[in-house]
Backbone and ligand atoms as CSV (ligand in chain L), in Angstrom:
chain,resi,resn,atom,element,x,y,z
A,1,UNK,N,N,132.715,80.890,70.056
A,1,UNK,CA,C,131.787,81.538,69.130
A,1,UNK,C,C,132.547,82.348,68.086
A,2,UNK,N,N,133.478,83.198,68.590
A,2,UNK,CA,C,134.218,84.032,67.650
A,2,UNK,C,C,135.172,83.197,66.795
A,3,UNK,N,N,135.727,82.120,67.374
A,3,UNK,CA,C,136.591,81.248,66.587
A,3,UNK,C,C,135.794,80.593,65.467
A,4,UNK,N,N,134.559,80.197,65.787
A,4,UNK,CA,C,133.691,79.615,64.757
A,4,UNK,C,C,133.434,80.620,63.636
A,5,UNK,N,N,133.177,81.869,64.022
A,5,UNK,CA,C,132.941,82.929,63.045
A,5,UNK,C,C,134.197,83.141,62.193
A,6,UNK,N,N,135.334,83.136,62.860
A,6,UNK,CA,C,136.602,83.327,62.149
A,6,UNK,C,C,136.830,82.189,61.159
A,7,UNK,N,N,136.601,80.968,61.596
A,7,UNK,CA,C,136.841,79.821,60.710
A,7,UNK,C,C,135.886,79.842,59.521
A,8,UNK,N,N,134.649,80.259,59.773
A,8,UNK,CA,C,133.677,80.350,58.672
A,8,UNK,C,C,134.170,81.357,57.620
A,9,UNK,N,N,134.628,82.520,58.073
A,9,UNK,CA,C,135.138,83.532,57.140
A,9,UNK,C,C,136.393,83.017,56.430
A,10,UNK,N,N,137.295,82.411,57.189
A,10,UNK,CA,C,138.565,81.951,56.608
A,10,UNK,C,C,138.343,80.853,55.569
A,11,UNK,N,N,137.387,79.962,55.817
A,11,UNK,CA,C,137.110,78.887,54.846
A,11,UNK,C,C,136.444,79.461,53.596
A,12,UNK,N,N,135.459,80.328,53.808
A,12,UNK,CA,C,134.682,80.862,52.693
A,12,UNK,C,C,135.541,81.731,51.768
A,13,UNK,N,N,136.481,82.488,52.337
A,13,UNK,CA,C,137.292,83.389,51.521
A,13,UNK,C,C,138.560,82.709,51.004
A,14,UNK,N,N,138.806,81.470,51.433
A,14,UNK,CA,C,139.992,80.747,50.974
A,14,UNK,C,C,141.245,81.070,51.760
A,15,UNK,N,N,141.093,81.826,52.858
A,15,UNK,CA,C,142.251,82.110,53.725
A,15,UNK,C,C,142.798,80.792,54.281
A,16,UNK,N,N,141.881,79.916,54.670
A,16,UNK,CA,C,142.301,78.618,55.212
A,16,UNK,C,C,141.803,77.505,54.307
A,17,UNK,N,N,142.751,76.774,53.750
A,17,UNK,CA,C,142.392,75.607,52.950
A,17,UNK,C,C,142.716,74.369,53.755
A,18,UNK,N,N,141.829,73.381,53.657
A,18,UNK,CA,C,142.046,72.128,54.372
A,18,UNK,C,C,142.300,71.009,53.370
A,19,UNK,N,N,143.235,70.155,53.656
A,19,UNK,CA,C,143.602,69.076,52.743
A,19,UNK,C,C,144.924,68.465,53.168
A,20,UNK,N,N,145.841,68.331,52.227
A,20,UNK,CA,C,147.160,67.741,52.482
A,20,UNK,C,C,148.163,68.548,51.669
A,21,UNK,N,N,148.963,69.338,52.364
A,21,UNK,CA,C,149.794,70.321,51.688
A,21,UNK,C,C,151.277,70.119,51.977
A,22,UNK,N,N,152.085,70.393,50.951
A,22,UNK,CA,C,153.534,70.454,51.158
A,22,UNK,C,C,153.896,71.921,51.300
A,23,UNK,N,N,154.362,72.313,52.460
A,23,UNK,CA,C,154.676,73.718,52.744
A,23,UNK,C,C,156.037,74.084,52.162
A,24,UNK,N,N,156.312,75.377,52.119
A,24,UNK,CA,C,157.599,75.871,51.596
A,24,UNK,C,C,158.770,75.249,52.352
A,25,UNK,N,N,158.564,75.007,53.645
A,25,UNK,CA,C,159.601,74.422,54.494
A,25,UNK,C,C,159.884,72.962,54.146
A,26,UNK,N,N,159.003,72.361,53.334
A,26,UNK,CA,C,159.136,70.942,53.023
A,26,UNK,C,C,158.277,70.067,53.927
A,27,UNK,N,N,157.784,70.637,55.039
A,27,UNK,CA,C,156.937,69.878,55.950
A,27,UNK,C,C,155.539,69.721,55.360
A,28,UNK,N,N,154.818,68.735,55.864
A,28,UNK,CA,C,153.451,68.490,55.412
A,28,UNK,C,C,152.461,69.009,56.452
A,29,UNK,N,N,151.289,69.450,55.962
A,29,UNK,CA,C,150.280,69.968,56.876
A,29,UNK,C,C,148.890,69.638,56.356
A,30,UNK,N,N,147.906,69.684,57.257
A,30,UNK,CA,C,146.521,69.471,56.819
A,30,UNK,C,C,145.804,70.807,56.584
A,31,UNK,N,N,146.542,71.923,56.760
A,31,UNK,CA,C,145.960,73.244,56.501
A,31,UNK,C,C,146.968,74.111,55.782
A,32,UNK,N,N,146.443,75.014,54.990
A,32,UNK,CA,C,147.305,76.010,54.366
A,32,UNK,C,C,146.623,77.361,54.486
A,33,UNK,N,N,147.371,78.350,55.011
A,33,UNK,CA,C,146.823,79.685,55.236
A,33,UNK,C,C,147.373,80.658,54.194
A,34,UNK,N,N,146.481,81.441,53.599
A,34,UNK,CA,C,146.917,82.530,52.721
A,34,UNK,C,C,146.030,83.737,53.045
A,35,UNK,N,N,146.534,84.533,53.993
A,35,UNK,CA,C,145.718,85.594,54.567
A,35,UNK,C,C,145.332,86.669,53.552
A,36,UNK,N,N,146.153,86.879,52.543
A,36,UNK,CA,C,145.867,87.913,51.535
A,36,UNK,C,C,144.512,87.687,50.876
A,37,UNK,N,N,144.069,86.459,50.838
A,37,UNK,CA,C,142.794,86.154,50.174
A,37,UNK,C,C,141.603,86.831,50.852
A,38,UNK,N,N,141.730,87.110,52.159
A,38,UNK,CA,C,140.637,87.789,52.867
A,38,UNK,C,C,140.296,89.107,52.186
A,39,UNK,N,N,141.337,89.837,51.782
A,39,UNK,CA,C,141.156,91.206,51.302
A,39,UNK,C,C,140.620,91.268,49.866
A,40,UNK,N,N,140.351,90.083,49.286
A,40,UNK,CA,C,139.603,90.050,48.020
A,40,UNK,C,C,138.170,90.508,48.242
A,41,UNK,N,N,137.704,90.389,49.500
A,41,UNK,CA,C,136.287,90.586,49.799
A,41,UNK,C,C,136.115,91.737,50.785
A,42,UNK,N,N,135.717,92.914,50.295
A,42,UNK,CA,C,135.646,94.090,51.165
A,42,UNK,C,C,134.752,93.922,52.389
A,43,UNK,N,N,133.617,93.236,52.250
A,43,UNK,CA,C,132.739,93.108,53.423
A,43,UNK,C,C,133.356,92.225,54.496
A,44,UNK,N,N,133.991,91.132,54.089
A,44,UNK,CA,C,134.648,90.266,55.075
A,44,UNK,C,C,135.853,90.984,55.688
A,45,UNK,N,N,136.572,91.752,54.859
A,45,UNK,CA,C,137.702,92.536,55.381
A,45,UNK,C,C,137.210,93.517,56.438
A,46,UNK,N,N,136.057,94.139,56.171
A,46,UNK,CA,C,135.494,95.112,57.121
A,46,UNK,C,C,135.067,94.427,58.413
A,47,UNK,N,N,134.540,93.211,58.310
A,47,UNK,CA,C,134.141,92.472,59.511
A,47,UNK,C,C,135.352,92.193,60.399
A,48,UNK,N,N,136.399,91.669,59.764
A,48,UNK,CA,C,137.597,91.270,60.520
A,48,UNK,C,C,138.331,92.502,61.050
A,49,UNK,N,N,138.568,93.481,60.176
A,49,UNK,CA,C,139.299,94.683,60.587
A,49,UNK,C,C,138.465,95.515,61.558
A,50,UNK,N,N,137.139,95.441,61.434
A,50,UNK,CA,C,136.255,96.154,62.351
A,50,UNK,C,C,136.381,95.630,63.771
A,51,UNK,N,N,136.495,94.319,63.896
A,51,UNK,CA,C,136.656,93.725,65.223
A,51,UNK,C,C,137.955,94.206,65.865
A,52,UNK,N,N,139.008,94.283,65.052
A,52,UNK,CA,C,140.314,94.734,65.548
A,52,UNK,C,C,140.270,96.228,65.874
A,53,UNK,N,N,139.656,97.005,64.987
A,53,UNK,CA,C,139.550,98.456,65.214
A,53,UNK,C,C,138.802,98.748,66.516
A,54,UNK,N,N,137.690,98.021,66.744
A,54,UNK,CA,C,136.898,98.268,67.959
A,54,UNK,C,C,137.684,97.900,69.214
A,55,UNK,N,N,138.500,96.844,69.110
A,55,UNK,CA,C,139.309,96.439,70.266
A,55,UNK,C,C,140.216,97.580,70.719
A,56,UNK,N,N,140.735,98.342,69.752
A,56,UNK,CA,C,141.703,99.399,70.079
A,56,UNK,C,C,141.088,100.798,70.092
A,57,UNK,N,N,139.768,100.909,69.943
A,57,UNK,CA,C,139.162,102.229,69.808
A,57,UNK,C,C,139.463,103.135,71.004
A,58,UNK,N,N,139.440,102.582,72.214
A,58,UNK,CA,C,139.678,103.424,73.408
A,58,UNK,C,C,141.152,103.817,73.580
A,59,UNK,N,N,142.010,103.330,72.696
A,59,UNK,CA,C,143.433,103.726,72.749
A,59,UNK,C,C,143.671,105.066,72.062
A,60,UNK,N,N,142.610,105.635,71.500
A,60,UNK,CA,C,142.707,106.939,70.835
A,60,UNK,C,C,143.832,106.972,69.797
A,61,UNK,N,N,143.806,105.947,68.964
A,61,UNK,CA,C,144.774,105.816,67.871
A,61,UNK,C,C,144.583,106.961,66.881
A,62,UNK,N,N,145.678,107.555,66.412
A,62,UNK,CA,C,145.507,108.501,65.323
A,62,UNK,C,C,146.382,108.201,64.118
A,63,UNK,N,N,147.001,107.026,64.115
A,63,UNK,CA,C,147.779,106.598,62.958
A,63,UNK,C,C,147.820,105.068,62.956
A,64,UNK,N,N,147.546,104.462,61.804
A,64,UNK,CA,C,147.671,103.006,61.678
A,64,UNK,C,C,148.780,102.729,60.681
A,65,UNK,N,N,149.705,101.846,61.057
A,65,UNK,CA,C,150.844,101.541,60.194
A,65,UNK,C,C,151.009,100.041,60.065
A,66,UNK,N,N,151.329,99.583,58.859
A,66,UNK,CA,C,151.562,98.160,58.645
A,66,UNK,C,C,152.787,97.953,57.782
A,67,UNK,N,N,153.452,96.798,57.950
A,67,UNK,CA,C,154.565,96.476,57.058
A,67,UNK,C,C,154.054,95.957,55.718
A,68,UNK,N,N,154.696,96.368,54.617
A,68,UNK,CA,C,154.365,95.834,53.289
A,68,UNK,C,C,154.792,94.355,53.255
A,69,UNK,N,N,154.137,93.491,52.544
A,69,UNK,CA,C,152.930,93.711,51.773
A,69,UNK,C,C,151.702,93.405,52.622
A,70,UNK,N,N,151.860,92.464,53.555
A,70,UNK,CA,C,150.717,91.935,54.297
A,70,UNK,C,C,149.929,92.973,55.075
A,71,UNK,N,N,150.597,94.047,55.506
A,71,UNK,CA,C,149.927,95.022,56.352
A,71,UNK,C,C,149.322,96.196,55.613
A,72,UNK,N,N,149.517,96.279,54.295
A,72,UNK,CA,C,149.098,97.493,53.572
A,72,UNK,C,C,147.578,97.646,53.550
A,73,UNK,N,N,146.890,96.653,53.022
A,73,UNK,CA,C,145.427,96.779,52.915
A,73,UNK,C,C,144.806,96.750,54.304
A,74,UNK,N,N,145.381,95.936,55.170
A,74,UNK,CA,C,144.837,95.850,56.525
A,74,UNK,C,C,144.930,97.192,57.252
A,75,UNK,N,N,146.080,97.871,57.128
A,75,UNK,CA,C,146.248,99.177,57.780
A,75,UNK,C,C,145.228,100.171,57.224
A,76,UNK,N,N,145.034,100.127,55.909
A,76,UNK,CA,C,144.058,101.019,55.292
A,76,UNK,C,C,142.662,100.776,55.867
A,77,UNK,N,N,142.277,99.509,55.945
A,77,UNK,CA,C,140.910,99.183,56.364
A,77,UNK,C,C,140.677,99.513,57.848
A,78,UNK,N,N,141.650,99.206,58.703
A,78,UNK,CA,C,141.517,99.536,60.131
A,78,UNK,C,C,141.462,101.056,60.298
A,79,UNK,N,N,142.291,101.774,59.554
A,79,UNK,CA,C,142.308,103.241,59.625
A,79,UNK,C,C,140.996,103.840,59.116
A,80,UNK,N,N,140.454,103.235,58.068
A,80,UNK,CA,C,139.183,103.721,57.512
A,80,UNK,C,C,138.088,103.639,58.580
A,81,UNK,N,N,138.055,102.509,59.290
A,81,UNK,CA,C,137.011,102.305,60.299
A,81,UNK,C,C,137.202,103.272,61.478
A,82,UNK,N,N,138.470,103.509,61.857
A,82,UNK,CA,C,138.743,104.433,62.967
A,82,UNK,C,C,138.758,105.891,62.497
A,83,UNK,N,N,138.676,106.095,61.184
A,83,UNK,CA,C,138.720,107.424,60.577
A,83,UNK,C,C,139.991,108.178,60.968
A,84,UNK,N,N,141.129,107.485,60.791
A,84,UNK,CA,C,142.442,108.104,61.065
A,84,UNK,C,C,143.357,107.858,59.855
A,85,UNK,N,N,144.535,108.439,59.904
A,85,UNK,CA,C,145.494,108.317,58.793
A,85,UNK,C,C,146.144,106.944,58.802
A,86,UNK,N,N,146.549,106.462,57.643
A,86,UNK,CA,C,147.292,105.194,57.602
A,86,UNK,C,C,148.497,105.317,56.691
A,87,UNK,N,N,149.547,104.576,57.063
A,87,UNK,CA,C,150.780,104.540,56.265
A,87,UNK,C,C,151.261,103.092,56.224
A,88,UNK,N,N,152.208,102.818,55.332
A,88,UNK,CA,C,152.862,101.517,55.405
A,88,UNK,C,C,154.373,101.677,55.360
A,89,UNK,N,N,155.049,100.715,55.948
A,89,UNK,CA,C,156.508,100.673,55.938
A,89,UNK,C,C,156.934,99.597,54.960
A,90,UNK,N,N,158.077,99.769,54.371
A,90,UNK,CA,C,158.558,98.788,53.390
A,90,UNK,C,C,160.073,98.682,53.495
A,91,UNK,N,N,160.586,97.570,52.983
A,91,UNK,CA,C,162.032,97.368,53.084
A,91,UNK,C,C,162.773,98.130,51.992
A,92,UNK,N,N,163.847,98.792,52.434
A,92,UNK,CA,C,164.739,99.486,51.515
A,92,UNK,C,C,166.130,98.970,51.844
A,93,UNK,N,N,166.747,98.256,50.891
A,93,UNK,CA,C,168.026,97.579,51.140
A,93,UNK,C,C,167.942,96.685,52.391
A,94,UNK,N,N,166.813,96.012,52.514
A,94,UNK,CA,C,166.646,95.049,53.603
A,94,UNK,C,C,166.210,95.653,54.929
A,95,UNK,N,N,166.157,96.976,55.011
A,95,UNK,CA,C,165.806,97.633,56.279
A,95,UNK,C,C,164.423,98.269,56.175
A,96,UNK,N,N,163.582,98.060,57.181
A,96,UNK,CA,C,162.229,98.612,57.194
A,96,UNK,C,C,162.315,100.134,57.248
A,97,UNK,N,N,161.594,100.786,56.323
A,97,UNK,CA,C,161.697,102.245,56.207
A,97,UNK,C,C,160.341,102.849,55.869
A,98,UNK,N,N,160.186,104.140,56.166
A,98,UNK,CA,C,159.041,104.906,55.682
A,98,UNK,C,C,159.491,105.651,54.446
A,99,UNK,N,N,158.851,105.360,53.328
A,99,UNK,CA,C,159.197,106.022,52.074
A,99,UNK,C,C,157.984,106.825,51.618
A,100,UNK,N,N,158.036,107.344,50.401
A,100,UNK,CA,C,156.890,108.004,49.752
A,100,UNK,C,C,156.395,109.231,50.523
A,101,UNK,N,N,157.234,109.786,51.372
A,101,UNK,CA,C,156.805,110.947,52.148
A,101,UNK,C,C,155.937,110.605,53.339
A,102,UNK,N,N,155.797,109.314,53.645
A,102,UNK,CA,C,155.029,108.925,54.839
A,102,UNK,C,C,155.764,109.391,56.093
A,103,UNK,N,N,155.010,109.890,57.053
A,103,UNK,CA,C,155.622,110.337,58.300
A,103,UNK,C,C,154.871,109.781,59.514
A,104,UNK,N,N,155.565,109.698,60.625
A,104,UNK,CA,C,154.969,109.317,61.909
A,104,UNK,C,C,155.496,110.322,62.929
A,105,UNK,N,N,154.738,111.377,63.142
A,105,UNK,CA,C,155.211,112.475,63.966
A,105,UNK,C,C,155.170,112.122,65.458
A,106,UNK,N,N,155.898,112.928,66.234
A,106,UNK,CA,C,156.090,112.634,67.651
A,106,UNK,C,C,154.795,112.660,68.466
A,107,UNK,N,N,153.770,113.369,67.987
A,107,UNK,CA,C,152.542,113.453,68.794
A,107,UNK,C,C,151.538,112.362,68.428
A,108,UNK,N,N,151.957,111.394,67.596
A,108,UNK,CA,C,150.997,110.401,67.126
A,108,UNK,C,C,150.940,109.163,68.016
A,109,UNK,N,N,149.708,108.670,68.166
A,109,UNK,CA,C,149.485,107.392,68.865
A,109,UNK,C,C,149.215,106.361,67.773
A,110,UNK,N,N,150.169,105.446,67.623
A,110,UNK,CA,C,150.138,104.552,66.460
A,110,UNK,C,C,149.724,103.130,66.829
A,111,UNK,N,N,148.911,102.555,65.933
A,111,UNK,CA,C,148.553,101.137,66.007
A,111,UNK,C,C,149.257,100.446,64.850
A,112,UNK,N,N,149.977,99.370,65.144
A,112,UNK,CA,C,150.672,98.617,64.100
A,112,UNK,C,C,149.857,97.376,63.781
A,113,UNK,N,N,149.637,97.122,62.497
A,113,UNK,CA,C,148.859,95.946,62.100
A,113,UNK,C,C,149.624,95.123,61.067
A,114,UNK,N,N,149.392,93.816,61.121
A,114,UNK,CA,C,150.025,92.876,60.181
A,114,UNK,C,C,149.039,91.734,59.973
A,115,UNK,N,N,148.932,91.198,58.762
A,115,UNK,CA,C,147.909,90.164,58.544
A,115,UNK,C,C,148.161,88.901,59.362
A,116,UNK,N,N,149.392,88.402,59.322
A,116,UNK,CA,C,149.725,87.195,60.083
A,116,UNK,C,C,150.936,87.477,60.961
A,117,UNK,N,N,150.842,87.178,62.245
A,117,UNK,CA,C,151.979,87.307,63.151
A,117,UNK,C,C,152.445,85.900,63.536
A,118,UNK,N,N,153.688,85.598,63.185
A,118,UNK,CA,C,154.263,84.299,63.554
A,118,UNK,C,C,155.367,84.538,64.594
A,119,UNK,N,N,156.457,85.175,64.168
A,119,UNK,CA,C,157.488,85.558,65.141
A,119,UNK,C,C,157.335,87.027,65.540
A,120,UNK,N,N,156.615,87.785,64.721
A,120,UNK,CA,C,156.430,89.212,65.013
A,120,UNK,C,C,157.598,90.067,64.578
A,121,UNK,N,N,158.522,89.504,63.803
A,121,UNK,CA,C,159.738,90.221,63.417
A,121,UNK,C,C,159.489,91.517,62.665
A,122,UNK,N,N,158.641,91.462,61.630
A,122,UNK,CA,C,158.375,92.672,60.836
A,122,UNK,C,C,157.668,93.732,61.669
A,123,UNK,N,N,156.737,93.273,62.522
A,123,UNK,CA,C,156.000,94.204,63.388
A,123,UNK,C,C,156.971,94.916,64.335
A,124,UNK,N,N,157.902,94.177,64.900
A,124,UNK,CA,C,158.874,94.785,65.816
A,124,UNK,C,C,159.711,95.839,65.104
A,125,UNK,N,N,160.048,95.566,63.852
A,125,UNK,CA,C,160.806,96.560,63.080
A,125,UNK,C,C,159.993,97.823,62.855
A,126,UNK,N,N,158.698,97.671,62.588
A,126,UNK,CA,C,157.842,98.846,62.387
A,126,UNK,C,C,157.702,99.617,63.702
A,127,UNK,N,N,157.567,98.903,64.814
A,127,UNK,CA,C,157.481,99.561,66.127
A,127,UNK,C,C,158.728,100.423,66.360
A,128,UNK,N,N,159.902,99.856,66.093
A,128,UNK,CA,C,161.154,100.597,66.301
A,128,UNK,C,C,161.227,101.821,65.386
A,129,UNK,N,N,160.771,101.624,64.152
A,129,UNK,CA,C,160.775,102.711,63.171
A,129,UNK,C,C,159.900,103.881,63.633
A,130,UNK,N,N,158.699,103.555,64.131
A,130,UNK,CA,C,157.774,104.612,64.572
A,130,UNK,C,C,158.312,105.293,65.833
A,131,UNK,N,N,158.877,104.505,66.727
A,131,UNK,CA,C,159.439,105.078,67.958
A,131,UNK,C,C,160.601,106.000,67.653
A,132,UNK,N,N,161.381,105.622,66.653
A,132,UNK,CA,C,162.527,106.463,66.264
A,132,UNK,C,C,162.051,107.836,65.801
A,133,UNK,N,N,160.812,107.900,65.283
A,133,UNK,CA,C,160.248,109.194,64.867
A,133,UNK,C,C,159.560,109.894,66.034
A,134,UNK,N,N,159.519,109.217,67.184
A,134,UNK,CA,C,158.925,109.818,68.373
A,134,UNK,C,C,157.481,109.432,68.606
A,135,UNK,N,N,156.863,108.671,67.684
A,135,UNK,CA,C,155.468,108.268,67.863
A,135,UNK,C,C,155.359,107.253,69.002
A,136,UNK,N,N,154.167,107.211,69.599
A,136,UNK,CA,C,153.932,106.235,70.660
A,136,UNK,C,C,153.126,105.066,70.075
A,137,UNK,N,N,153.652,103.850,70.197
A,137,UNK,CA,C,152.934,102.680,69.697
A,137,UNK,C,C,152.038,102.158,70.818
A,138,UNK,N,N,150.724,102.133,70.555
A,138,UNK,CA,C,149.762,101.812,71.620
A,138,UNK,C,C,149.124,100.428,71.455
A,139,UNK,N,N,149.510,99.703,70.409
A,139,UNK,CA,C,148.964,98.363,70.248
A,139,UNK,C,C,149.405,97.729,68.944
A,140,UNK,N,N,149.206,96.404,68.879
A,140,UNK,CA,C,149.469,95.641,67.658
A,140,UNK,C,C,148.252,94.773,67.387
A,141,UNK,N,N,147.772,94.820,66.146
A,141,UNK,CA,C,146.635,93.998,65.755
A,141,UNK,C,C,146.985,93.114,64.585
A,142,UNK,N,N,146.396,91.903,64.548
A,142,UNK,CA,C,146.598,91.048,63.380
A,142,UNK,C,C,145.333,90.261,63.095
A,143,UNK,N,N,145.224,89.782,61.864
A,143,UNK,CA,C,144.104,88.923,61.499
A,143,UNK,C,C,144.301,87.563,62.163
A,144,UNK,N,N,145.511,87.024,62.003
A,144,UNK,CA,C,145.805,85.694,62.546
A,144,UNK,C,C,147.044,85.758,63.427
A,145,UNK,N,N,146.954,85.159,64.597
A,145,UNK,CA,C,148.096,84.972,65.486
A,145,UNK,C,C,148.536,83.521,65.367
A,146,UNK,N,N,149.705,83.303,64.788
A,146,UNK,CA,C,150.229,81.940,64.657
A,146,UNK,C,C,151.427,81.731,65.557
A,147,UNK,N,N,151.537,82.555,66.587
A,147,UNK,CA,C,152.723,82.498,67.447
A,147,UNK,C,C,152.593,81.500,68.589
A,148,UNK,N,N,151.450,80.834,68.692
A,148,UNK,CA,C,151.189,79.960,69.842
A,148,UNK,C,C,151.277,80.728,71.153
A,149,UNK,N,N,150.914,82.001,71.110
A,149,UNK,CA,C,150.927,82.815,72.326
A,149,UNK,C,C,152.317,83.216,72.790
A,150,UNK,N,N,153.331,83.058,71.940
A,150,UNK,CA,C,154.702,83.328,72.382
A,150,UNK,C,C,155.161,84.753,72.081
A,151,UNK,N,N,154.421,85.450,71.202
A,151,UNK,CA,C,154.921,86.751,70.771
A,151,UNK,C,C,154.641,87.813,71.837
A,152,UNK,N,N,155.596,88.730,72.015
A,152,UNK,CA,C,155.486,89.754,73.045
A,152,UNK,C,C,156.092,91.045,72.505
A,153,UNK,N,N,155.269,92.085,72.420
A,153,UNK,CA,C,155.751,93.344,71.859
A,153,UNK,C,C,156.122,94.351,72.950
A,154,UNK,N,N,156.105,93.924,74.200
A,154,UNK,CA,C,156.489,94.820,75.296
A,154,UNK,C,C,155.308,95.102,76.201
A,155,UNK,N,N,155.601,95.581,77.423
A,155,UNK,CA,C,154.581,95.709,78.463
A,155,UNK,C,C,153.467,96.703,78.152
A,156,UNK,N,N,153.741,97.752,77.396
A,156,UNK,CA,C,152.706,98.765,77.137
A,156,UNK,C,C,152.097,98.629,75.753
A,157,UNK,N,N,152.378,97.491,75.115
A,157,UNK,CA,C,151.867,97.297,73.755
A,157,UNK,C,C,151.017,96.025,73.697
A,158,UNK,N,N,149.705,96.157,73.959
A,158,UNK,CA,C,148.839,94.979,73.889
A,158,UNK,C,C,148.738,94.449,72.463
A,159,UNK,N,N,148.654,93.136,72.352
A,159,UNK,CA,C,148.525,92.472,71.051
A,159,UNK,C,C,147.153,91.818,70.991
A,160,UNK,N,N,146.431,92.100,69.906
A,160,UNK,CA,C,145.121,91.480,69.731
A,160,UNK,C,C,144.988,90.937,68.314
A,161,UNK,N,N,144.635,89.664,68.201
A,161,UNK,CA,C,144.400,89.052,66.888
A,161,UNK,C,C,142.931,88.687,66.762
A,162,UNK,N,N,142.416,88.768,65.543
A,162,UNK,CA,C,141.042,88.333,65.278
A,162,UNK,C,C,140.904,86.849,65.616
A,163,UNK,N,N,141.914,86.057,65.287
A,163,UNK,CA,C,141.881,84.624,65.611
A,163,UNK,C,C,143.283,84.095,65.850
A,164,UNK,N,N,143.407,83.221,66.838
A,164,UNK,CA,C,144.670,82.523,67.076
A,164,UNK,C,C,144.528,81.120,66.508
A,165,UNK,N,N,145.411,80.766,65.598
A,165,UNK,CA,C,145.313,79.455,64.949
A,165,UNK,C,C,146.667,78.766,64.974
A,166,UNK,N,N,146.665,77.561,65.454
A,166,UNK,CA,C,147.883,76.766,65.418
A,166,UNK,C,C,147.748,75.754,64.288
A,167,UNK,N,N,148.682,75.796,63.371
A,167,UNK,CA,C,148.630,74.886,62.232
A,167,UNK,C,C,149.685,73.807,62.434
A,168,UNK,N,N,149.211,72.577,62.585
A,168,UNK,CA,C,150.134,71.457,62.810
A,168,UNK,C,C,150.854,71.115,61.516
A,169,UNK,N,N,152.103,70.704,61.631
A,169,UNK,CA,C,152.822,70.219,60.446
A,169,UNK,C,C,153.750,69.083,60.876
A,170,UNK,N,N,154.131,68.271,59.908
A,170,UNK,CA,C,154.948,67.085,60.184
A,170,UNK,C,C,156.021,66.942,59.123
A,171,UNK,N,N,157.137,66.283,59.501
A,171,UNK,CA,C,158.095,65.840,58.490
A,171,UNK,C,C,157.391,64.781,57.649
A,172,UNK,N,N,157.782,64.679,56.377
A,172,UNK,CA,C,157.097,63.769,55.450
A,172,UNK,C,C,156.993,62.345,56.008
A,173,UNK,N,N,158.061,61.873,56.616
A,173,UNK,CA,C,158.032,60.469,57.060
A,173,UNK,C,C,157.180,60.256,58.314
A,174,UNK,N,N,156.696,61.359,58.917
A,174,UNK,CA,C,155.832,61.237,60.102
A,174,UNK,C,C,154.418,61.730,59.800
A,175,UNK,N,N,154.120,61.983,58.523
A,175,UNK,CA,C,152.847,62.609,58.154
A,175,UNK,C,C,151.708,61.584,58.138
A,176,UNK,N,N,150.676,61.815,58.963
A,176,UNK,CA,C,149.560,60.859,59.002
A,176,UNK,C,C,148.764,60.819,57.703
A,177,UNK,N,N,148.764,61.931,56.960
A,177,UNK,CA,C,148.003,61.963,55.706
A,177,UNK,C,C,148.710,61.155,54.618
A,178,UNK,N,N,150.042,61.190,54.623
A,178,UNK,CA,C,150.802,60.338,53.692
A,178,UNK,C,C,150.506,58.872,53.999
A,179,UNK,N,N,150.462,58.555,55.277
A,179,UNK,CA,C,150.219,57.170,55.700
A,179,UNK,C,C,148.851,56.684,55.206
A,180,UNK,N,N,147.879,57.638,55.175
A,180,UNK,CA,C,146.539,57.284,54.690
A,180,UNK,C,C,146.442,57.311,53.173
A,181,UNK,N,N,147.527,57.732,52.503
A,181,UNK,CA,C,147.534,57.769,51.043
A,181,UNK,C,C,146.770,58.938,50.449
A,182,UNK,N,N,146.582,60.022,51.218
A,182,UNK,CA,C,145.884,61.214,50.699
A,182,UNK,C,C,146.818,61.942,49.722
A,183,UNK,N,N,146.356,62.246,48.502
A,183,UNK,CA,C,147.223,62.960,47.542
A,183,UNK,C,C,147.666,64.318,48.101
A,184,UNK,N,N,148.912,64.681,47.841
A,184,UNK,CA,C,149.454,65.933,48.394
A,184,UNK,C,C,149.438,67.037,47.337
A,185,UNK,N,N,149.253,68.273,47.807
A,185,UNK,CA,C,149.174,69.454,46.943
A,185,UNK,C,C,150.231,70.429,47.397
A,186,UNK,N,N,150.916,71.058,46.426
A,186,UNK,CA,C,151.847,72.139,46.755
A,186,UNK,C,C,151.091,73.460,46.556
A,187,UNK,N,N,150.836,74.204,47.624
A,187,UNK,CA,C,150.030,75.425,47.493
A,187,UNK,C,C,150.641,76.387,46.479
A,188,UNK,N,N,149.771,76.999,45.710
A,188,UNK,CA,C,150.242,77.958,44.717
A,188,UNK,C,C,150.377,77.317,43.344
A,189,UNK,N,N,150.528,76.000,43.315
A,189,UNK,CA,C,150.683,75.318,42.031
A,189,UNK,C,C,149.351,74.773,41.532
A,190,UNK,N,N,148.327,74.917,42.383
A,190,UNK,CA,C,147.039,74.342,42.047
A,190,UNK,C,C,146.260,75.263,41.117
A,191,UNK,N,N,145.682,74.716,40.097
A,191,UNK,CA,C,144.837,75.506,39.185
A,191,UNK,C,C,143.412,75.467,39.707
A,192,UNK,N,N,143.068,76.466,40.498
A,192,UNK,CA,C,141.692,76.488,41.019
A,192,UNK,C,C,141.218,77.914,41.165
L,1,ZN,ZN,ZN,152.023,64.128,53.991
């Protein structure tokens, strides 16, 4: 039921496009995800972030943090719903940092959010950053989990995604859509 709801939102907002795509990796796929498109629509953003916020409400979160760029609007929206402070982390000389006077004090219970989790690398960096300031990380939330269930942030850090989606991809010479002669699109180059 919830997956159906998620797919309806993702299709309508353009987060998930279906067709025949050439990915950045060079592989071909029948889906292309662009999670940033969700946040074009405040009501849909509130629906998705609300589900995540409610999942973690009993964790008594008092700070929401996300890595730039994907986590910025999401952290704001989850924090707005929980009525707590939000910050974002960003790379400075390649290293994830808190800039702009953002702080994560030792008495804070922090929720880390990211729009798409694949390997979880950026999220792990934010977790380490907050812990270094003494904050306690009590959970990780994402809009989409693309890790195939492989990502693990540690025993006391539950991970919850609005939707888990596995996107199949193929090398060009093994692509069933090429075999069917379906025209291919390079995402981002399309005028639509
Ligand atoms: Zn193909």
